[in-house]
N, C-alpha and C positions, 0 to 999 in steps of 0.2 A: 837716310834715317827716317823712321816713321814718327808720326805724331804721338803715338802711344809711348815710344821710347823717350821722346823729348819730354813728354808730360811726366814720365817716371823720374827722369833725371831732375827736372825742375822741382818735383815733389820731394825728392831726397835732399836736394840742396836747401829747400825751404825748411825741411825738418832739421837739418844741421844748423841753420841760422837760428831757428827757434831754440834748439838745445843750447847753443852758445849763448843766446840771450838769457836763458834761464840760469846758466852757470854764472854769467857776469852779474845778473840781478841778485842772485843768492849771495854772491861775494859782497856786492854793494850793500845789501841789507845787513849782512854781518858787520861790515865796517861801520855802518850807520848806528847799529845797535851798540857796538863797542864805544863809539863816540858819545852817544847819549848816556851810556853808563858812566863814562869818564866825567861828563858834564854833571851828572847827578851826584856823583861822589864828590866832585869839587864844590858843588853847591852845598851838599851836606856838611862838608868840612868847614866851609865859610860860616854857615849857620851855627854849627857846633862851637866854633871858635868865638863867635859873638855871645853865645849863651854862656860859655866858660868865662868870658870877660865879665858878664853880668854877675855870675856866681862868685867871682873873686873880687868884685868891687868892694871898696871900704863900706859903702852903705849896706850892701847885702850881708857882708861879714858881721857888721855891727848888729843888724837885725837878727841874724842867726844867734849871735851871742846873747841878745836880749831874750829870745825865745827859750834858749837853754837855761840861762841863769836867772833872769828876772821875771819872766812871765808867770811862773807858778805862784810867786808871792803877790804879783799884781792882780791875779785873779781873785784874791781875797780882799782887795781894796774896793769899797763901794763906789768911789769916784771913778776908778778905772772901769769897773763893770758897767756903770751908768753910761759911759761913752762908747763902749765896745760895739753896741748895736746901731750906732748912728751912721748908717750907710752913707758913704760919700762925704761925710763931715769929719772924718778922722783927722786928728792932729798927728802927723807923721813922726813928730818928736816924742809923742806919748805912745802911740800904737805902732811900734816898729814891727810888730808881727805881721802887719798888713803888707809890708815889703816882701816878706817871705811868701805869704799867701799869693800875692799877685804874680810874683816871679815864677813860682812853681805852677800856678794856674796857666800862665802863658806857655811855659815849656810843655805842660801836659797837653795843651791844645795843639801845639806844633807836632808833637809825637803822635797824638791820636789821629791827626789828619795826614800823616805821612810826610810832613815837611821837614822833620828831623828823625833820624834813627835813634831809638831809645837806648840801644846797647851801650853807646859811648857815654851817654848821660848817666845810666845806671852804674856803669863800671867806674867812672871817675868821681861821681857825686853820690856816695852812699847816704848822705844826710837826707835825701828825699824821704826815706822811710821814717827816720827819727823825727824829722820836722813835722810830717803829717801826724804822727802819733802824739807829739807834744802840743800840737795845735788843735786837737780834738775839742777841747772845751770852747774855744773860740769859734770853730766851725759849727758846733751845735747851736750856739747863740745866733750866728748869722743865718743858719738854715731855719731856725725857728722864726726869724724875721722875714726871710726871702724865699723859703722853700728848699726842698731836698736837693735840688739841682745846683744850689749855690756851691761854688768851689768844686764842681764836678770834674773839671779837667785836672786839678791837683789830685783828686781822689783817683782818677784814671791813672795818672802818673805813679801814684803810690802803689796801686794794685799791679801795674805792669812791672814796677821795680821789684816788688815782692815776688812775682812770678819769675822774673829774670834771676833773682838771687837764689830761689829754690832750684831753678834749672841748672845754674852754674854750680851750686853745691852738690847737686845730684851727679852732675857730670864729673866733677873733681873726685867725688867718692868712688865713682865707677872706675876712673882712671887709676886711682890708688889701688883698688882691688885688683885691677888688671895687671898692675906692676908687681903685685905680690906673688903672682903665679909663676 
């Protein structure tokens, strides 16, 4: 056997080894990607469950009730208005709206930076939109004191929830039209 033939056989064998390595590497990469996706989803679920615990806590529910039922009247009380802009010195028993603002600010930040997927929050917790709208007088006072970026993550959450709601309603409308054909 000549050296050229031996070199050709060795080159072909090397090519087969490289091809097999690529196939195994691609499979390993796909398995790694699937594992990472599974871990990401498990982490998302854990984070979402913790957020849901916060949103169903008695303290948060009471704060929501306060915003819906009591805040409009409180906004007409001079004593309440005098303390609303005291950043950091709020009495939680008087300014229950702060619990809602802080909770949704934190959730908005998590969603904005990809730590939570918003779809689950928007789907399960429709009050995001209503709470933002009801809290606008408070947000305006706080922003007058601290600047337009105050409560920006809650605003981000509100805008994203509005976009999601619009998208879902448009999709449902399309599906109903499609079903009518």
